[in-house]
Every structure is written in structure tokens, then in C-alpha cells.
C-alpha positions in Angstrom: -38.5 -1.0 16.6 -35.7 -3.4 15.8 -36.7 -3.7 12.0 -33.3 -4.2 10.4 -32.2 -6.5 13.1 -35.3 -8.7 12.6 -34.3 -8.7 8.9 -30.9 -9.9 9.7 -31.6 -12.2 12.6 -34.7 -14.4 12.6 -34.5 -15.0 16.4 -35.9 -11.5 16.7 -39.3 -12.4 15.0 -39.2 -15.7 16.8 -38.9 -14.0 20.2 -41.9 -11.7 19.2 -43.9 -14.7 17.9 -43.3 -16.3 21.4 -44.6 -13.1 23.2 -47.6 -13.0 20.7 -48.6 -16.6 21.6 -48.8 -15.5 25.2 -50.5 -12.2 24.8 -53.1 -13.4 22.2 -52.3 -10.7 19.7 -49.6 -9.9 17.1 -47.0 -7.9 19.1 -44.6 -7.4 16.1 -47.3 -6.0 14.1 -48.0 -3.6 16.8 -44.6 -2.4 17.3 -44.0 -2.1 13.5 -47.2 -0.5 12.4 -49.0 0.8 15.4 -51.4 2.2 16.1 -49.2 4.4 18.5 -52.1 4.9 20.8 -52.4 1.3 21.3 -48.7 0.8 21.8 -48.5 3.6 24.3 -51.1 1.8 26.6 -48.9 0.5 29.6 -50.3 -3.0 29.4 -48.9 -3.3 25.8 -45.9 -1.1 26.2 -44.4 -3.1 28.8 -44.6 -6.5 27.0 -43.2 -4.8 23.9 -40.2 -3.3 25.8 -39.6 -6.7 27.6 -39.6 -8.7 24.3 -37.5 -6.1 22.4 -34.8 -6.3 25.1 -34.8 -10.1 25.3 -34.6 -10.2 21.3 -31.5 -8.1 21.4 -29.8 -10.3 24.1 -30.6 -13.4 21.8 -28.9 -11.5 18.8 -25.9 -10.6 21.2 -25.6 -14.3 22.0 -25.8 -15.4 18.4 -23.0 -13.1 17.5 -21.1 -14.4 20.3 -20.8 -11.1 22.0 -18.8 -10.8 25.3 -20.7 -12.5 28.3 -22.4 -10.3 30.8 -20.8 -9.9 34.3 -23.7 -8.2 35.8 -27.2 -7.1 34.6 -29.7 -4.3 35.4 -32.7 -2.8 34.0 -34.5 0.5 34.4 -37.9 0.0 35.6 -39.7 -2.4 33.3 -36.2 -3.4 32.2 -35.5 -5.1 35.5 -37.9 -7.8 34.3 -35.8 -8.2 31.1 -32.6 -8.5 33.0 -34.3 -11.3 35.1 -35.4 -13.1 32.0 -31.8 -12.9 30.5 -30.1 -13.9 33.6 -32.1 -17.1 33.8 -34.3 -16.0 36.8 -37.5 -15.8 34.9 -39.0 -17.8 32.1 -39.6 -15.5 29.1 -43.3 -16.6 28.6 -44.1 -16.1 32.3 -42.5 -12.7 32.2 -44.5 -11.5 29.2 -47.8 -12.6 31.0 -46.6 -10.9 34.2 -45.8 -7.5 32.7 -49.0 -7.4 30.8 -50.8 -7.9 34.1 -48.5 -5.4 35.7 -49.6 -2.9 33.2 -53.3 -3.7 33.7 -52.7 -3.3 37.5 -51.0 0.1 37.0 -53.7 1.4 34.7 -56.5 0.2 37.0 -54.9 1.8 40.0 -54.9 5.2 38.4 -57.2 6.1 35.6 -55.6 7.6 32.4 -55.6 11.4 32.8 -55.6 11.4 36.6 -51.9 10.9 37.0 -48.7 12.1 35.3 -45.0 11.8 35.0 -42.6 14.7 34.3 -38.9 15.1 34.0 -37.0 17.8 35.6 -33.4 18.7 34.3 -31.0 20.8 36.0 -31.9 20.6 39.7 -30.3 18.3 42.2 -32.2 15.5 43.9 -32.7 17.6 47.1 -34.2 20.5 45.2 -36.5 18.3 43.3 -37.7 16.7 46.6 -38.3 20.2 48.1 -40.3 21.2 45.0 -42.6 18.1 45.2 -43.2 18.7 48.8 -44.2 22.4 48.3 -46.3 21.4 45.2 -48.2 18.5 46.9 -51.2 20.4 48.5 -52.9 17.3 49.8 -52.2 15.5 46.5 -49.5 13.1 45.6 -46.3 14.2 43.7 -42.9 12.5 44.3 -39.6 12.1 42.8 -39.7 8.5 41.3 -36.8 8.1 38.9 -33.2 9.1 39.8 -32.0 8.9 36.4 -28.5 10.8 36.4 -27.2 13.7 38.3 -29.3 16.6 37.4 -32.2 14.5 35.8 -35.1 13.3 38.0 -38.5 12.2 37.0 -41.4 13.1 39.2 -44.9 11.4 39.3 -48.4 11.6 41.0 -51.6 13.5 40.4 -51.6 15.5 37.2 -52.5 18.8 38.9 -49.6 18.4 41.6 -47.2 17.5 38.8 -48.1 20.6 37.0 -47.8 22.7 40.1 -44.3 21.0 40.6 -43.1 22.0 37.2 -43.9 25.5 37.6 -42.1 25.6 41.0 -39.1 23.8 39.4 -38.9 26.5 36.8 -38.9 29.1 39.4 -36.0 27.3 41.1 -33.9 27.3 38.0 -34.7 24.0 36.2 -33.2 23.9 32.7 -36.1 21.9 31.5 -39.3 20.6 33.2 -41.8 18.7 30.9 -44.6 16.3 31.0 -43.7 12.7 29.8 -46.1 10.9 27.3 -47.1 8.0 29.6 -50.6 6.8 30.7 -49.8 6.0 34.5 -47.7 7.7 37.2 -45.2 4.9 37.9 -43.1 4.4 41.0 -45.1 6.6 43.1 -47.3 5.9 46.2 -50.5 5.9 44.0 -49.1 2.6 42.6 -49.6 0.9 46.0 -52.8 -0.9 45.0 -51.1 -2.1 41.7 -48.1 -3.4 43.9 -50.5 -5.5 46.0 -52.1 -7.0 42.9 -48.7 -7.7 41.6 -47.6 -9.3 44.9 -50.5 -12.0 44.4 -49.4 -12.5 40.7 -45.9 -13.2 41.9 -46.7 -15.7 44.7 -47.0 -18.9 42.4 -44.4 -17.6 39.8 -41.4 -19.8 39.3 -38.3 -17.6 40.1 -34.9 -18.9 40.1 -31.5 -17.7 41.3 -30.1 -15.6 38.5 -27.0 -17.1 36.7 -25.7 -13.5 36.4 -26.2 -11.0 39.2 -29.2 -8.7 38.6 -29.1 -5.3 40.2 -32.5 -4.2 41.5 -33.8 -0.6 41.2 -35.1 -0.3 44.8 -31.6 -0.1 46.4 -29.0 -0.7 43.7 -28.1 -4.3 45.2 -28.4 -7.7 43.8 -30.5 -10.6 45.2 -30.3 -14.4 44.8 -33.4 -15.7 46.6 -36.7 -16.0 44.9 -38.6 -14.4 47.8 -36.2 -11.5 48.0 -36.6 -10.9 44.3 -40.3 -11.0 44.5 -40.2 -8.5 47.3 -38.0 -6.2 45.4 -40.4 -6.4 42.2 -43.3 -5.4 44.3 -41.5 -2.5 46.1 -40.1 -1.3 42.8 -43.7 -0.6 41.6 -44.4 2.1 44.2 -40.8 3.2 45.0 -38.3 5.4 43.2 -36.0 3.8 40.6 -32.4 4.5 41.9 -30.8 4.2 38.5 -27.7 6.1 39.6 -27.2 3.7 42.4 -27.7 0.8 40.1 -24.9 2.0 37.6 -22.5 2.9 40.4 -23.0 -0.6 42.0 -22.2 -2.2 38.6 -19.0 -0.1 38.2 -18.1 -1.1 41.5 -18.3 -4.8 40.6 -15.6 -4.0 37.9 -17.8 -3.3 34.9 -15.9 -1.2 32.4 -18.6 -0.8 29.9 -22.3 -1.4 29.4 -24.5 -2.8 26.6 -28.0 -1.4 26.3 -30.3 -3.9 24.8 -33.4 -2.5 23.5 -35.3 -0.2 21.1 -33.4 2.9 21.7 -30.5 4.7 23.5 -31.9 6.6 26.5 -29.8 4.7 29.1 -26.7 5.4 27.0 -27.4 9.2 27.5 -27.8 8.7 31.2 -24.6 6.7 31.5 -22.5 9.4 30.2 -23.9 11.7 33.0 -23.4 9.0 35.7 -19.8 7.7 34.9 -18.0 8.7 31.7 -15.3 6.1 32.4 -17.9 3.3 31.7 -19.5 3.9 28.5 -22.9 2.7 27.3 -23.2 1.1 23.8 -26.8 0.8 22.8 -27.8 -2.0 20.5 -30.9 -1.3 18.5 -30.0 -1.7 14.7 -27.1 -3.4 12.8 -24.8 -0.4 13.0 -25.0 -0.1 16.8 -24.7 -3.9 17.1 -21.4 -3.9 15.2 -20.1 -0.9 17.1 -21.0 -2.5 20.5 -19.4 -5.9 19.6 -16.3 -4.0 18.7 -16.3 -2.1 21.9 -16.7 -5.2 23.9 -14.0 -7.2 22.2 -11.6 -4.3 22.8 -12.3 -4.3 26.5 -12.0 -8.1 26.9 -13.4 -9.4 30.2 -15.3 -6.4 31.6 
């Protein structure tokens, strides 16, 4: 995760060191050396993703990349966007998302819940599959990632039933995801209540750059509105298609994906091919993204 960027830009290791001071363990060592099972625990995955995204943003700024017109983040990435927009202090966000992960893991014990991706069915068909598969358990569409790509979550048995029904309905792919909690479904309601308490006294400012929120694809400027959106996000679907379309509607011509991979770049192609996504996760991708942004100018 960000190994060659860290070798070229000391700010990457510095950002991880800041996070490690908050967390009380060496986050850089964890993302570089593992163990993978430890990194996959959601209370550690979330700070790692947050820190990686913020580190890439710092690199972008050092290289004087094009200024952001608007920001958004998928699920945990929404917290990264709030940090980079100036709404949240980084150290506060690191502590908060670690707690968020703990709240989520406590709400649903590992092995009880599951998440799965369904490809090749429209949103309505996936919702029908979930309704038919529930059988007095929870299984719901939770990530509307791109047209024809929806993630579901809930009780493991109900998710398994939904996958079989999805295949019968003609899904191209239907597979369990390697996560430890069923994010963004109603099973996360207890976690959302705990998160609301943690957010009460947190200093949240009006973003200097608009941030589009997952719950409805809209921006918010008031602290209480941002808190409410973050609480709702935990037990509500991530409407990523709406988020991207809102940002395009605001005049965005291209997106920069800051983080350890390029998942959102793939989704972006399916949402709007006229607004390409350039991921930044190593030196080569950084240079390509800088070139793309400079060619577009203010966009």
C-alpha cells in the first residue's frame, strides 16, 4: 500500500506516523507487512484506508496538482473527503473511524453477517431478490456502485440465499466479499447509535471544498447536517451513482481517486465515460493523473 509513493514523498510516512500516534500501534508496519488477517479487521481497515487517502492528497498538493472543485468518498472514503476538505481534523477522524469499526464489529459478530456483489442485474431486480431471500432475516441492497453492480448485505444465510436467486435471475456474477461486517444495512443500526454519541462533541467545520454525501448524493455545509449524514450512512445504502452524477452536474470533467487502489476508477467508467477517473496509488499513476488534470485545466 503506497510503498513507492512513500519512498519518494516523506509526507506519506509522516501521515501514517500521525495516525499511529493516535491509534497506539504502527499502522505503516501493518499495511506493509501485515498480518493480512489483522488488516482485514474493520477497526484497523478503516484507519488504514483513511490514512492512505489523506496521504495521497498530501502528495497531490506537494506536486501542485489541480485544486479540487468538489470531493466525495465511497463509504469510509466520505471521512477522507471530509478531512481533505477541512471539515474534520485528521487526528480526530483517525480516532473516530477506529471507533466506527469497533461499533460495527460489536453490532454484528464476525461470521454472522456478510456482504456480496451482484453484477448484471438492475437495481430493482436486486431489491426483489433481497425481498424474496430474506425469510425473516436481513438482506438488503447497500451499495449502488454502478449500473448493473450492486452490493448486498445482511445475515450470512440470507445473503447466500440472495446470491442463489440472483444467479437464477441471470446475474453475470454473484460473490461473497472478504469483509468482516455487513456494512450499510439495518443490522448496523446499533452501531449508528453509538457513532451518533461519538460525533456529538466532535469539532466539525464547514468544508472548504463541497463534499457529496453517500446517503443522498448531496452536499452539506452545517456541522449538525454532516453529523446526521454520517450516522445515516452507517445503516443506509451508499448511493455512489448519485454521488458521481451530482459531481458531474457541478461541472466536474475528471476525477482523481486518492487511495491504495483503483476500484472507483472502474466504477466511474460504468457511470459516466465522459468524466474519467484517474487513480493515484503509485508514482506512475500519480504522473498520469497530474498530466490528465493539467490538460483539462479548471475541471
